[in-house]
C-alpha positions as CSV (number, residue, x, y, z in Angstrom):
1,X,123.9,138.4,61.4
2,X,124.8,136.3,58.4
3,X,125.3,133.2,60.6
4,X,121.9,133.5,62.2
5,X,120.1,133.6,58.9
6,X,121.9,130.4,57.8
7,X,121.0,128.8,61.1
8,X,117.4,129.7,60.6
9,X,117.4,128.4,57.1
10,X,118.9,125.1,58.3
11,X,116.4,124.8,61.1
12,X,113.6,125.5,58.6
13,X,115.0,122.8,56.2
14,X,115.2,120.3,59.0
15,X,111.6,121.1,60.1
16,X,110.3,120.6,56.5
17,X,112.2,117.3,56.1
18,X,110.8,116.1,59.5
19,X,107.3,117.2,58.5
20,X,107.6,115.3,55.2
21,X,108.9,112.1,56.8
22,X,106.6,112.1,59.9
23,X,103.4,110.8,58.1
24,X,105.2,107.8,56.6
25,X,106.8,106.9,60.0
26,X,103.6,107.4,62.0
27,X,101.5,105.5,59.5
28,X,103.7,102.4,59.9
29,X,104.5,102.5,63.6
30,X,101.7,104.5,65.3
31,X,98.7,105.5,63.3
32,X,97.3,107.2,66.4
33,X,100.2,109.8,66.3
34,X,99.3,110.5,62.7
35,X,95.7,111.2,63.6
36,X,96.8,113.5,66.5
37,X,99.1,115.4,64.1
38,X,96.3,115.8,61.5
39,X,93.9,117.2,64.2
40,X,96.6,119.6,65.5
41,X,97.1,120.9,62.0
42,X,93.4,121.3,61.3
43,X,92.8,123.2,64.6
44,X,95.9,125.3,64.0
45,X,94.6,126.4,60.7
46,X,91.2,127.2,62.2
47,X,92.9,129.1,65.1
48,X,95.0,131.1,62.7
49,X,92.1,132.1,60.5
50,X,90.2,133.3,63.5
51,X,93.3,135.2,64.8
52,X,93.6,137.0,61.4
53,X,89.9,138.1,61.7
54,X,90.3,139.1,65.3
55,X,93.4,141.2,64.6
56,X,91.5,143.1,61.9
57,X,88.7,143.9,64.3
58,X,86.1,141.6,62.7
59,X,84.3,139.0,64.7
60,X,83.1,136.3,62.4
61,X,82.5,132.6,63.0
62,X,81.5,132.0,59.4
63,X,84.7,130.2,58.5
64,X,84.0,127.8,61.4
65,X,80.4,127.3,60.2
66,X,81.6,126.4,56.7
67,X,84.2,124.1,58.1
68,X,81.6,122.3,60.2
69,X,79.2,122.1,57.3
70,X,81.9,120.5,55.1
71,X,83.0,118.1,57.9
72,X,79.4,117.1,58.7
73,X,78.7,116.5,55.0
74,X,81.8,114.4,54.5
75,X,81.1,112.4,57.7
76,X,77.6,111.6,56.6
77,X,78.7,110.7,53.1
78,X,81.3,108.3,54.5
79,X,79.2,106.7,57.2
80,X,75.8,106.6,55.6
81,X,76.4,106.5,51.9
82,X,79.6,104.5,51.8
83,X,81.5,107.1,49.8
84,X,85.3,106.8,49.9
85,X,86.9,109.2,52.4
86,X,88.9,111.3,49.9
87,X,85.8,111.8,47.7
88,X,83.6,112.6,50.7
89,X,86.1,115.3,51.9
90,X,86.1,116.9,48.4
91,X,82.3,116.8,48.3
92,X,82.1,118.3,51.8
93,X,84.2,121.2,50.6
94,X,82.0,121.5,47.5
95,X,78.8,121.7,49.6
96,X,80.4,124.3,51.9
97,X,81.4,126.3,48.8
98,X,77.9,126.1,47.4
99,X,76.5,127.3,50.7
100,X,78.9,130.2,50.7
101,X,77.9,131.1,47.2
102,X,74.2,130.9,48.1
103,X,74.8,133.2,51.1
104,X,76.7,135.6,48.8
105,X,73.8,135.8,46.5
106,X,71.3,136.4,49.3
107,X,73.2,139.0,51.2
108,X,75.2,140.6,48.4
109,X,78.0,141.9,50.7
110,X,78.9,142.8,54.2
111,X,79.4,145.9,56.3
112,X,82.1,146.6,58.9
113,X,83.0,149.5,61.1
114,X,86.5,151.0,60.9
115,X,87.8,153.1,63.7
116,X,90.3,155.9,62.8
117,X,92.2,158.2,65.2
118,X,91.7,161.7,63.9
119,X,93.5,163.7,66.6
120,X,95.5,163.1,69.8
121,X,95.6,166.0,72.2
122,X,97.5,164.7,75.2
123,X,95.2,162.4,77.1
124,X,92.3,163.2,74.8
125,X,91.9,161.1,71.7
126,X,89.3,161.8,69.0
127,X,88.1,158.8,67.1
128,X,86.0,158.6,64.0
129,X,84.0,155.4,63.2
130,X,83.3,154.9,59.6
131,X,80.9,152.3,58.3
132,X,82.0,150.7,55.1
133,X,80.3,148.2,52.9
134,X,82.0,145.6,50.7
135,X,79.8,144.3,47.9
136,X,80.4,140.7,46.7
137,X,80.0,140.6,42.9
138,X,77.1,138.4,41.8
139,X,79.5,136.6,39.4
140,X,81.6,135.3,42.3
141,X,78.6,133.9,44.2
142,X,77.0,132.4,41.1
143,X,80.5,131.1,40.1
144,X,80.8,129.3,43.5
145,X,77.4,127.7,43.1
146,X,78.1,126.7,39.5
147,X,81.5,125.2,40.3
148,X,79.9,123.3,43.2
149,X,77.2,121.9,41.0
150,X,79.7,121.0,38.3
151,X,81.9,119.2,40.9
152,X,78.9,117.3,42.3
153,X,77.9,116.2,38.8
154,X,81.4,115.2,38.0
155,X,81.7,113.0,41.1
156,X,78.3,111.5,40.7
157,X,79.2,110.1,37.3
158,X,82.3,108.3,38.6
């Protein structure tokens, strides 16, 4: 048991070192590989976020919508306005954060249905569905909008 833990730790260390070295190697020898690796990581993060929501019984595509809004904004800023890529990515995230804050102010919360098993009597299962509401505090929504505006103003002055 002890040896397997050490082997897993060594494998993790090797994976971390390879992940840290790969971008430098790929940028010099094959930039295409670097682009493929970046796309794999982006789509893996999106898939994991959807998987977490699906496992909790929630079907929401909002995270993909905000991802798309930020990506579209950064692409437009880069291609049409000539903004540097790093700044455009940050501003795309700021715009998505502002949109999330505005939606939080408009809706004020969300409702979900939770199923609970109240009794199992052989093949008969009694289930109770409870509707619960989670309220988003106005300070969070207003804070997201205010932070988005502050970041937009900060990047506009540079």
